[in-house]
Structures are given as structure tokens and as C-alpha cells.
C-alpha positions in Angstrom: 0.0 0.0 0.0 2.8 2.4 0.9 4.3 1.8 -2.6 1.0 2.6 -4.2 0.7 5.9 -2.3 4.3 6.7 -3.2 3.7 6.3 -7.0 0.4 8.2 -6.7 2.4 11.1 -5.1 5.0 10.9 -7.9 2.4 10.9 -10.7 0.6 13.7 -9.0 3.8 15.7 -8.9 4.4 15.0 -12.6 0.9 16.0 -13.6 1.3 19.2 -11.5 4.4 20.1 -13.4 2.7 19.4 -16.7 -0.1 21.7 -15.6 2.3 24.5 -14.9 3.9 24.0 -18.3 0.5 24.1 -20.0 -0.4 27.2 -18.0 2.8 29.0 -19.2 2.1 28.0 -22.8 -1.5 29.4 -22.5 -0.2 32.7 -21.0 2.3 33.0 -23.9 -0.4 32.4 -26.4 -2.7 34.9 -24.7 0.0 37.6 -24.9 0.6 37.1 -28.6 -0.6 40.6 -29.4 2.3 42.0 -27.5 4.9 39.5 -28.7 4.3 38.2 -32.2 4.6 34.5 -32.7 7.0 34.9 -35.5 9.4 36.7 -33.3 9.2 33.9 -30.7 9.8 31.3 -33.4 12.8 33.2 -34.8 14.3 33.5 -31.3 13.9 29.8 -30.7 15.5 29.1 -34.1 18.5 31.3 -33.3 19.0 29.3 -30.2 18.6 26.0 -31.8 20.6 22.9 -30.8 22.4 22.5 -34.2 26.1 23.3 -33.9 28.1 25.1 -36.5 29.8 22.6 -38.7 33.0 23.2 -40.8 34.0 21.0 -43.6 37.5 21.5 -45.0 38.1 18.1 -46.5 37.9 19.2 -50.1 41.0 21.1 -51.2 38.9 23.1 -53.7 36.3 24.4 -51.4 35.2 25.1 -47.8 31.7 24.5 -46.5 30.1 26.0 -43.3 26.7 25.0 -42.0 25.3 26.7 -38.9 22.0 24.8 -38.8 20.1 27.5 -40.8 22.3 28.3 -43.8 25.0 26.5 -45.6 27.7 28.4 -47.5 30.3 27.1 -49.9 33.5 29.1 -50.5 36.1 28.6 -53.2 39.5 27.6 -51.7 41.8 29.4 -51.3 40.3 32.3 -53.3 37.5 32.9 -50.8 34.6 33.7 -53.2 31.1 32.7 -52.1 30.0 30.1 -54.7 26.9 28.7 -53.0 24.4 29.6 -50.4 21.9 26.9 -49.4 18.8 28.0 -47.5 15.2 27.0 -46.9 15.3 24.2 -49.4 16.9 26.2 -52.2 20.2 24.6 -53.2 21.8 27.9 -54.2 20.5 31.4 -53.8 23.3 32.6 -56.1 23.1 32.5 -59.9 24.6 29.2 -61.1 24.9 30.5 -64.6 27.8 32.7 -63.6 31.3 31.5 -63.1 32.2 30.4 -59.6 34.2 33.6 -59.0 31.3 35.8 -60.3 28.6 35.0 -57.7 29.7 36.4 -54.4 33.0 38.3 -54.1 34.9 41.4 -52.9 36.5 43.6 -55.5 38.6 46.7 -55.9 39.2 49.2 -58.7 42.6 50.7 -58.6 45.3 52.4 -60.7 48.8 53.7 -60.4 48.8 57.5 -60.4 50.5 57.8 -63.8 48.2 55.3 -65.4 44.8 56.2 -66.8 41.8 53.9 -66.5 41.2 52.0 -63.4 41.8 48.2 -63.2 39.0 46.0 -61.9 40.2 43.2 -59.6 38.3 40.6 -57.8 40.1 40.0 -54.6 41.4 36.4 -54.9 43.0 35.0 -51.8 46.0 32.7 -51.9 45.8 31.5 -48.3 43.1 29.9 -46.2 43.0 29.7 -42.4 40.6 28.8 -39.7 40.6 31.5 -37.1 38.2 29.8 -34.7 36.0 26.8 -35.0 33.7 25.5 -32.3 30.1 24.4 -32.0 28.9 28.0 -31.5 31.0 30.0 -34.0 33.3 29.6 -37.0 35.5 32.4 -38.4 37.4 31.9 -41.6 40.2 33.8 -43.2 41.0 34.0 -46.9 44.0 36.3 -47.4 46.4 37.5 -50.0 49.8 39.2 -49.7 51.5 41.6 -52.2 55.1 41.8 -53.3 56.9 43.8 -55.9 56.7 41.1 -58.5 52.9 41.8 -58.7 53.4 45.5 -59.4 51.0 46.6 -62.2 49.1 43.3 -62.0 47.6 43.5 -58.5 46.7 46.4 -56.2 49.6 46.9 -53.7 47.5 45.6 -50.8 47.4 42.8 -48.3 43.8 41.7 -47.9 42.4 39.4 -45.2 38.7 38.5 -46.0 36.9 37.2 -43.0 33.5 35.3 -42.7 31.8 34.6 -39.4 29.1 32.1 -38.8 27.2 31.8 -35.5 25.0 29.0 -34.3 21.5 29.2 -35.5 21.8 32.7 -36.9 20.0 33.2 -40.2 22.9 34.5 -42.2 26.6 35.3 -41.8 29.0 38.2 -41.4 31.6 39.4 -43.8 34.5 41.9 -43.2 38.0 42.5 -44.6 41.2 44.0 -43.4 43.0 46.0 -46.0 46.7 47.0 -45.4 49.5 48.7 -47.1 53.1 48.4 -45.8 55.6 51.1 -45.6 57.6 51.5 -48.8 54.9 50.2 -51.2 54.3 52.1 -54.4 51.7 54.9 -54.8 48.2 53.8 -55.8 44.7 55.3 -56.2 41.6 53.2 -55.3 38.2 54.3 -56.5 36.1 51.4 -55.4 35.9 48.7 -52.7 32.7 46.6 -52.4 31.0 43.3 -51.8 28.9 41.9 -54.7 26.2 39.1 -54.7 24.5 38.0 -57.9 21.3 36.1 -57.1 19.2 33.5 -59.0 17.6 35.3 -61.9 14.6 33.0 -62.0 13.7 33.5 -58.4 14.5 37.0 -57.1 12.5 39.6 -59.0 11.3 41.9 -56.2 13.7 44.5 -54.8 13.3 46.7 -51.7 15.6 49.5 -50.5 13.2 51.5 -48.4 9.5 51.6 -47.4 8.8 53.7 -50.5 11.4 52.3 -52.9 10.5 48.7 -53.8 9.2 47.1 -56.9 9.2 44.2 -59.4 12.5 44.6 -61.3 13.5 43.7 -64.9 16.0 40.9 -65.5 19.5 41.2 -66.9 18.2 39.9 -70.2 15.5 42.6 -70.3 18.3 45.2 -70.0 20.4 43.4 -72.7 17.5 43.5 -75.2 16.5 47.1 -74.3 17.5 50.4 -75.9 20.6 52.0 -74.4 20.1 55.7 -73.5 22.6 58.5 -72.9 24.9 56.3 -70.8 25.3 52.5 -70.5 23.6 52.2 -67.1 20.3 53.7 -68.4 18.2 51.4 -70.6 14.7 51.7 -72.0 12.9 48.4 -71.6 11.5 47.5 -75.0 11.0 43.7 -74.8 10.9 42.8 -71.1 9.7 39.3 -70.1 7.2 41.0 -67.8 5.1 43.1 -70.2 4.1 45.5 -67.5 7.6 46.9 -67.5 7.6 47.7 -71.2 8.4 51.4 -71.8 10.1 52.0 -68.5 13.6 53.2 -67.9 15.9 51.1 -65.7 19.1 52.6 -64.2 21.0 51.4 -61.2 21.6 54.9 -60.0 17.8 55.5 -59.6 18.1 53.3 -56.5 21.0 55.1 -54.7 20.7 56.1 -51.1 22.7 58.4 -48.7 24.9 56.2 -46.5 23.1 57.3 -43.4 20.0 55.7 -44.8 21.6 52.8 -46.5 21.3 50.2 -43.7 19.2 47.4 -45.3 18.3 46.5 -48.8 17.9 43.4 -50.9 15.6 41.0 -52.8 12.5 38.8 -52.3 11.9 35.5 -54.1 8.2 34.6 -54.4 8.5 30.9 -54.8 9.5 30.0 -52.2 9.1 33.2 -50.2 12.7 34.0 -49.3 14.5 37.2 -48.6 18.2 38.0 -49.2 19.3 41.2 -47.4 22.5 43.3 -47.1 22.5 44.8 -43.6 25.2 47.5 -42.8 24.9 48.4 -39.1 27.5 51.1 -39.0 28.9 53.8 -41.3 32.2 54.1 -39.6 34.1 52.3 -42.3 32.4 54.0 -45.2 33.9 57.1 -46.8 33.0 60.8 -47.2 30.5 61.2 -44.4 26.9 60.4 -43.8 25.5 62.2 -46.9 27.6 60.4 -49.5 25.3 58.7 -51.9 25.9 55.2 -53.2 24.5 52.2 -54.9 22.4 49.6 -53.1 20.7 46.8 -55.1 19.8 46.8 -58.8 18.7 44.7 -61.7 20.6 41.5 -62.2 19.5 40.7 -59.5 22.5 42.2 -57.7 23.0 43.3 -54.1 26.0 45.4 -53.1 27.8 46.6 -50.0 29.7 49.7 -51.0 32.6 50.7 -48.9 34.6 53.0 -51.2 33.4 54.7 -54.4 33.6 57.9 -56.4 29.8 57.9 -57.1 28.2 61.4 -56.6 31.6 62.8 -55.5 34.2 62.0 -58.2 37.9 61.2 -57.7 38.0 63.7 -54.8 36.4 61.0 -52.6 38.6 58.2 -53.8 41.7 56.9 -52.0 45.1 58.3 -53.0 48.2 56.9 -51.4 51.7 58.4 -51.8 54.7 56.3 -52.5 55.7 54.5 -49.3 52.6 55.5 -47.4 51.4 52.8 -44.9 47.7 52.3 -44.1 45.3 49.8 -42.6 41.5 49.8 -42.4 38.8 47.3 -41.5 35.7 47.4 -43.8 32.6 45.9 -42.2 31.4 43.6 -40.9 28.3 43.6 -43.1 25.6 41.1 -42.3 24.1 38.9 -45.1 20.6 38.1 -43.6 18.3 35.5 -45.0 14.6 35.1 -44.0 11.5 33.3 -45.1 7.7 33.0 -44.5 5.4 30.1 -44.9 3.5 29.4 -48.1 0.5 31.7 -48.3 1.9 34.4 -46.1 2.5 37.9 -47.5 6.1 38.0 -48.9 6.3 41.7 -47.9 6.6 40.5 -44.3 10.1 39.7 -45.2 10.9 43.4 -45.7 9.4 44.2 -42.3 11.4 41.4 -40.7 14.6 42.6 -42.4 14.1 46.1 -41.0 13.6 44.6 -37.5 16.8 42.6 -37.9 18.7 45.6 -39.1 17.7 47.4 -35.9 18.9 44.4 -33.9 22.3 44.6 -35.6 22.6 48.4 -35.1 21.9 47.9 -31.4 24.5 45.2 -31.2 27.3 47.4 -32.7 30.2 47.1 -32.2 30.0 43.3 -32.3 31.6 41.4 -29.5 32.3 38.2 -31.4 34.8 39.4 -34.1 38.1 37.7 -33.6 40.4 40.2 -35.3 42.4 42.5 -32.9 41.9 45.2 -35.6 38.2 45.4 -34.6 37.8 47.0 -31.2 34.9 46.0 -29.1 32.7 48.5 -27.1 34.9 48.8 -24.0 37.9 49.4 -26.2 36.3 52.5 -27.7 35.5 56.0 -26.5 32.9 58.7 -26.8 32.6 62.5 -27.3 29.7 64.6 -26.0 28.8 68.3 -26.1 26.4 71.0 -27.1 26.6 73.0 -30.4 25.1 76.5 -30.5 25.0 79.0 -33.4 25.8 82.7 -33.3 24.3 84.8 -36.1 23.2 88.2 -34.7 21.4 89.0 -38.0 19.0 86.2 -37.2 18.9 86.4 -33.4 20.8 88.5 -30.9 21.0 85.5 -28.6 22.8 82.2 -29.2 20.7 79.7 -31.0 20.5 75.9 -30.6 22.1 74.0 -33.4 18.9 72.0 -33.8 19.3 68.6 -35.6 22.9 69.4 -36.5 25.0 66.6 -38.0 28.1 66.3 -35.8 30.9 64.0 -36.6 34.5 62.9 -36.0 36.8 62.4 -38.9 40.5 62.6 -39.7 42.1 66.0 -38.9 41.8 68.3 -41.9 40.4 71.5 -43.2 36.9 72.9 -42.7 34.5 70.5 -44.6 37.3 68.0 -45.5 35.2 65.1 -44.1 33.1 65.0 -47.3 36.3 64.1 -49.3 38.0 61.9 -46.6 38.3 58.2 -47.3 41.3 56.7 -45.6 40.2 56.8 -42.0 37.0 56.1 -40.0 34.2 58.6 -39.4 31.6 58.7 -36.6 28.5 60.8 -37.0 25.4 61.5 -35.0 22.5 64.0 -35.2 22.1 66.5 -32.3 18.8 67.0 -30.5 16.6 70.1 -30.8 18.9 71.9 -28.2 22.1 71.0 -30.0 23.2 68.3 -27.5 25.1 65.4 -29.1 26.8 62.2 -28.0 29.1 60.3 -30.4 29.5 56.7 -29.1 31.7 53.8 -29.9 34.6 55.7 -31.5 37.7 53.8 -32.4 40.9 55.1 -30.6 42.8 57.6 -32.7 43.1 61.3 -33.5 40.1 63.3 -34.9 38.7 66.7 -35.6 35.1 67.4 -34.7 33.0 68.7 -37.7 29.4 69.7 -38.0 26.8 71.4 -40.3 23.4 72.7 -39.2 20.3 72.4 -41.4 19.0 75.9 -42.3 22.5 77.4 -41.6 25.1 77.9 -44.3 28.7 76.7 -44.2 30.7 74.1 -42.1 31.8 74.0 -38.5 35.1 72.6 -37.4 36.6 72.6 -33.9 40.3 73.3 -34.1 41.1 71.0 -31.2 42.7 67.6 -32.1 40.7 65.1 -30.2 42.5 62.0 -29.1 40.2 59.0 -28.4 41.5 56.3 -26.0 40.1 53.0 -24.8 37.1 53.7 -22.6 37.7 57.5 -22.8 34.7 59.9 -22.4 35.5 63.4 -23.7 33.2 66.2 -22.7 33.5 69.1 -25.1 31.2 71.4 -23.3 29.5 74.2 -25.2 30.7 74.8 -28.7 29.7 77.9 -30.8 29.5 78.0 -34.6 29.7 81.3 -36.2 28.5 80.8 -39.8 29.6 83.0 -42.7 27.9 86.4 -42.3 28.9 89.9 -43.3 25.6 91.9 -43.1 21.8 91.7 -43.0 19.9 89.6 -45.5 18.5 91.6 -48.4 17.0 88.5 -50.1 17.6 84.8 -50.3 16.8 81.9 -52.7 16.4 78.3 -51.5 16.9 76.5 -48.2 20.4 75.9 -46.9 20.1 72.1 -46.6 22.9 71.0 -49.1 20.4 69.7 -51.6 18.4 71.2 -54.6 15.3 69.3 -53.5 13.3 72.5 -52.8 13.6 73.8 -56.4 11.5 73.1 -59.5 11.8 69.5 -60.6 10.0 68.9 -63.9 7.9 66.0 -65.0 9.8 63.3 -66.9 9.2 62.6 -70.6 6.2 60.2 -70.7 8.2 57.7 -72.7 11.2 57.7 -70.3 9.7 57.1 -66.9 10.3 54.8 -64.0 6.8 54.3 -62.6 8.1 53.9 -59.1 8.7 57.7 -58.9 5.6 58.9 -60.9 3.7 59.8 -57.8 6.6 60.3 -55.4 7.2 64.0 -55.2 10.1 63.6 -52.8 12.0 61.3 -55.1 10.9 62.6 -58.5 14.4 63.8 -59.3 15.2 60.1 -59.7 13.5 60.1 -63.1 15.7 59.8 -66.2 16.4 62.7 -68.6 15.2 65.6 -66.5 18.3 67.7 -67.5 16.9 67.7 -71.1 13.6 69.3 -69.9 15.5 72.6 -69.5 15.4 73.3 -73.2 11.7 72.5 -73.3 10.9 75.0 -70.6 13.4 77.6 -71.8 13.7 77.0 -75.5 15.1 80.4 -76.4 15.7 82.5 -73.3 17.3 81.3 -70.1 15.9 81.4 -66.6 15.1 84.8 -65.2 14.2 84.9 -61.5 12.7 88.1 -60.0 13.1 88.6 -56.2 9.8 89.2 -54.4 7.9 88.0 -57.5 9.2 84.6 -58.4 8.8 81.4 -56.4 11.9 79.2 -56.3 9.8 76.0 -56.0 8.3 76.8 -59.4 10.6 79.2 -61.1 14.1 78.0 -60.3 15.1 74.9 -62.3 16.7 72.3 -60.1 19.9 72.1 -62.1 21.8 74.8 -64.0 22.6 72.8 -67.2 23.5 73.5 -70.8 20.9 73.9 -73.6 20.7 71.1 -76.2 20.9 73.1 -79.5 20.9 70.0 -81.7 22.4 66.6 -81.9 25.4 66.5 -79.5 25.8 70.3 -79.6 25.3 72.3 -76.4 25.5 75.9 -75.5 26.3 77.5 -72.1 23.4 79.1 -70.3 23.2 82.3 -68.3 20.6 82.7 -65.5 19.5 86.1 -64.2 18.5 87.2 -60.7 16.6 90.6 -60.9 16.2 92.6 -57.7 15.5 96.1 -56.5 17.6 98.3 -54.2 16.0 101.4 -52.8 19.5 102.8 -52.2 23.2 101.7 -52.3 25.3 102.0 -49.2 28.7 103.1 -50.4 30.3 102.8 -46.9 30.9 99.1 -47.2 30.7 96.2 -49.5 27.9 93.7 -50.1 28.2 89.9 -50.0 26.7 87.2 -52.1 26.7 83.9 -50.1 26.6 81.1 -52.7 26.2 77.4 -51.8 26.2 74.7 -54.4 24.8 71.3 -53.9 26.6 69.7 -56.8 29.0 70.4 -59.6 30.2 68.4 -62.7 33.0 69.7 -64.8 31.5 73.2 -64.3 32.6 76.7 -64.1 30.2 79.2 -62.6 30.8 82.8 -63.5 29.1 85.6 -61.5 28.6 89.1 -62.9 26.8 92.1 -61.5 24.8 94.4 -63.8 27.1 93.7 -66.8 26.5 90.4 -68.6 29.6 90.8 -70.8 32.3 92.0 -68.4 35.5 90.1 -68.8 36.9 88.6 -66.7 33.8 87.9 -64.6 33.5 89.6 -61.3 33.8 86.1 -59.7 34.4 82.6 -61.0 34.6 79.2 -59.3 37.0 78.0 -61.8 36.6 74.4 -63.1 35.0 72.4 -60.3 33.3 69.1 -59.6 33.2 65.6 -60.9 30.2 64.2 -59.0 27.9 63.4 -62.0 24.8 64.0 -59.8 22.8 65.3 -62.7 22.9 62.2 -64.9 22.9 59.9 -61.9 19.6 61.2 -60.6 21.1 62.6 -57.4 19.7 65.8 -55.9 23.1 66.6 -54.5 26.8 65.7 -54.8 29.6 67.5 -52.9 28.9 70.7 -51.1 30.7 73.9 -52.4 30.5 77.2 -50.6 31.6 80.7 -51.6 31.4 84.1 -49.9 31.6 86.6 -52.8 32.7 90.1 -52.0 30.5 92.6 -54.0 31.9 96.1 -54.2 29.2 98.7 -53.7 30.0 100.4 -57.0 28.9 97.2 -58.9 25.3 97.8 -57.6 22.9 100.6 -58.3 19.8 102.2 -57.0 16.7 100.6 -58.5 16.9 97.5 -60.7 19.9 95.2 -60.5 20.7 92.0 -62.2 23.1 89.2 -61.2 24.2 87.0 -64.1 25.0 83.4 -63.3 26.8 81.7 -66.2 27.8 78.1 -66.3 30.4 78.5 -69.0 31.5 74.9 -69.8 29.3 73.3 -72.5 30.8 70.2 -74.2 28.5 67.8 -72.5 24.8 67.7 -71.5 25.9 66.7 -67.9 28.1 69.7 -67.2 26.4 71.9 -64.7 25.7 72.8 -61.1 22.9 72.4 -58.6 22.3 75.3 -56.3 21.7 74.8 -52.6 21.2 78.4 -51.5 21.9 82.0 -52.5 21.8 85.1 -50.2 22.6 88.7 -50.8 23.8 90.6 -47.7 24.1 94.3 -47.2 27.2 95.9 -45.7 28.0 95.1 -42.1 26.0 97.0 -39.4 27.5 98.1 -36.1 
């Protein structure tokens, strides 16, 4: 009897435990509105029991399987040749050669040489950095010596790939290094490229508003080339709904600060392939540098260095003997899926959520290279930025929403051309307070610019960041360029031409994605040609106090197309009245440009033919923002001294002439113009 009672007690305890378990499950189910089931499932998956497995038995390849994704690398080159996920044997396009599916590349040239050399980075050495059941990190490296001069970029490169148990994707980064004594070189591009299965991935997403069904590579090949190779009119696409549209990879560019997740969706099965970049610290030329994302192919990129929207000024230039080292990445290649019948667009929402998780995890604590400092090996800088402009406000003003950053020591505004070092940027709050976190040790200057305020701020102090260091800058005051009171102004000082008139595209040359998107309508092809339609004979004339810059100021100062491949320079006029002229001091024209491409802007006052011009920028700019559908490139700023004898009581005219006219793409975009009177005491 005692034994029977004992077993009854044991079974009772067991049923009691089961009851508690069922109660917990019920409560979790009941709280599903607060915690989506998919999130719970994904978290369970990421903590799954399957260990990370590494197979190096084949001398020609390396295979890693972390329980969710299996990736095959060429050995020792280190190209990604296969990605197996969710029942798909290879997400990459098998029709491409093995070295043309997933790879790192560089475009370089010796200074005395002309055209850049395209080089896929092929490693010659393979090593396992770490391998256990929770994580595998692989190294595919190459070293340079003088026998390779002219054939390979003078670089040592160590490509790294990191796999973690149960994580739906993997991490990729690379360490680039030049040793002392190596020859001079220029590098205009460093990136990661993935070419996905053409018969599966046809829907691309780069933002909430920029996503669509895309043409195939074959659609582009059979289309009609337009003014440059990247732009194609789709004439015989496999999807008839795309017929008559323009496709151009530059229509899908983003500013680096916004370029954190983009990629592709396959509908059968519903699988997403995403490039997530959780930090901008290793990118070049600051947070507003525009660059490529994903585009027709289907292709997904992670751009680290490029001259897009900036020209050679943002490329890397190394002197003879100059040493250098930099870590690019890690980027996260994220894969996700939904069940059959679910909305595939959930994959985009999930990718954004994963991006935020990666951003919040930066800097990663699992990277094995000593060249990648973790959080406690980094420092921070904090302070408050104010603005002093007595012609706007007698009191100091908060630098509301200012962009504040650390970059290599240099001149005012040099950060937008700097590419060799790391940059760390944040946006100040409404009172100008800022904190820049997770800064790598090193020496920096602090730079800033303030929306609605012209010019650039630079603090002259060289800031030395040490491990764990917290630097308090206190109150900083920016005094923007200002000589006297505002007489009139055109535009908004925001470093773009977005506020000016952007015409409708030609009906036969549209990308339907941007037809109803006023914010992004500048992405349409061929808008520069619309100038001659609006101003067929006479150039733009803007009358202060009568004209509206959102309707009457064309977004780009371009040449006029006279006939086939013949262009003429254009001269814009600003007409304004002065009740009197103050001869006791000079006037000032503050001129800010948002972009320039092989342009020379000449400024004349009340005499259209005076030679030389009262002011000229000289030949400036190579950013190609006009043909590449960017609303800005590099920022140019000029304070032009205007002697009072150049002005007159009553009607005055400023002539703005863009004098270079051998190409339809030469021109400038204005950011802001302001005429100031003489200084007041």
C-alpha cells in the first residue's frame, strides 16, 4: 500500500508540473498581441541545438553549415560560390562562373596610369581563425610583393567570414593593409557583390517607398541604351508591365546614413536576401555620401569606397611609401522566409527589424580580429553645439538637428572628401546636444553642419580617443559666414536642390516607381533635357519678391541642347531692386552649391559681358549628380565680395553663367543664395 501511495504522489507531482507548463504556454499564447509568434519562433530558431559545422576536406572548397544556412567558398580564393537556404540549393546564380557570384572587388590604378583596373580579390591562403560548436570564423588572405606591381593592387587583404550557431545569415568583413615602402596607388572602389538567382529573385526593396518588381538582366540586354550605359529603355521585357520604363541602377541610390538594409525577395518560395550594414564608420566621405544599393541583375552590393556622386575627390590616394590599414565591415548577409500563403512583404518588415537588432549590437563582441575593437575598447565624445548669427537672433541659437561627426584631422569641410580613416556621426537633438559613441581610438577633428544654416563648422582641437575614454567638449559655438543683413535669399540651406523646381519626366522615359513620389521625383531619367523645353530660347530669369523658387528655379543649371550633340552655355539672371546703395561698405553674395560636374560658374553684377567675370569658381566638380539622378553631390561654398560700385539704386541683375558646354551633364545644382548688405555696427 505504501508503494502505491508513493507512486500516486510521484504521478501527482508529474501532472502538476505538466499543468504548470500548459499554463505557461497558455499565457504566452494569450500575450501574442504584444509578442508576435514569428518573433518567438525566430528566437527559438536562433538558439537551436544544431552546432556550427565546418568541412575543409575538399582542397577546392570550404563548407560551413550553422543549422540554418550552408555556405560554400572557393578555396583558397574565398569567393562565395553557393548559399543553401530554406530548401533552395543555391540562392546565387549558377549560370555565372564560380568567381562571379559572391565576391569582394577593388578598382585601382597607379597615379601615372589612366583607366582603373577592376580586380576581384582572390585570396591565396586559407586559415581557420576559430571553430567550435557556437562559432566559426574563416580567413581568406592574400599578400602583395613587388613582383605583382602593375598586376595586382599593392595591398594585403584578409577577407573574414563569421558564422554563429542558429543565426539566419553570416557576417563578412575584410582587413586592408599597405606596408611602408609600397608604391603609390589610387583606389576608387571597394565593395562586396552578390548575384542572385535570376529565375527566383524579382522583387527589390531598398526602403519603405522604394520597392518594386524589377527587370531581368536579359531585359536590359534587349532594351534600348540611352545617354549612358547604365540607363536602358525596356523594349521587350519578359514582364510586359515593365515595357516602356527606364531602368538605371543609379535610380536606387541612397545616402549612406539611410543605407542600412536593402535586398531582394523571391516569391517561390518566399525567401529574402538582405544586405545589412549596421554602421557607417568604415564608409567614406561622411553620412550624406550617396551610393549604390541593389539593382537589376538581381545584384546586391555593400559599397565601402566609391567615387559615385563625388568624383575622384572622394577616392583613396596613397603616396609612394605610405602605410595604411583599415577594416571594412562587418556587413551582415541576412536570410529570412515566410510560410507558403503568407504575404512575402513581411520579409521586408522582418529585415528592417533585424537591421535594428544589428545596429543595437554594434560594435559586435564576437569578431576575432584584434583590428576590430569591441565596445569597451572605444571612446565617446559629447557636447552641445550653438549658433551665433546676430542678424538672425541676438541670442545664441540651438544647433537643432545638427549633423556632428568625428573624422581625420583636416580643413573645414574636409570630411566629405576623406576616405582613408574612420568617421563617426550623430545628429544633435533640438537643443544641439550630441553624443558620439563607440569611437575607435585615434586622433580626430570634430566637424558639423546645421540644417538651415550655411557653411561648415570645425573645432580646431585635435581630439584623441583612448580606450574607454569619455570626452566632454562642453558648449561649442558655430559662427557661420555672415557679413551683413539679409536683403534676399533663394532656396533653403540644406545641401540639396530638392526645394527647387523638378519637372515631370518625358512620358516615354519614366520609372513608374517615382511617378507619384514628389520627394524622389528627381530620380527620373532625362530631367536635364527638360530645361530646353521650358526655356527653348531665353534662359531662366528669377525676380526677387515675385518669383517662387519652388516653381521658377530649375533644379539644375545645365547646358541647352541646341541640336544633336551640340550644347551651349546658359546664363541665368536674378533681378532685384535696391532702394539705395550703401557706399560705406561692400555687399556679400553667399553662394552654396549642392553639386558640380566639370562646371565653371561665373558671376557678374549688372554687366553680362564684363571680362573677366567679377567672380568665377574655376573648373570644379566631378560628382555626376545630374545624370545619376542625385539631388546633390559634394557641397561647395563661396562668400563673394561685391563692391558697392557694382550695384545701383533701383533695378539690379546678377548673371550666373555656367560656361562649360561640351556635355549635357556639365552643370551645377544650387543649394542656397543670399545677398547681404554691408555690415552693421
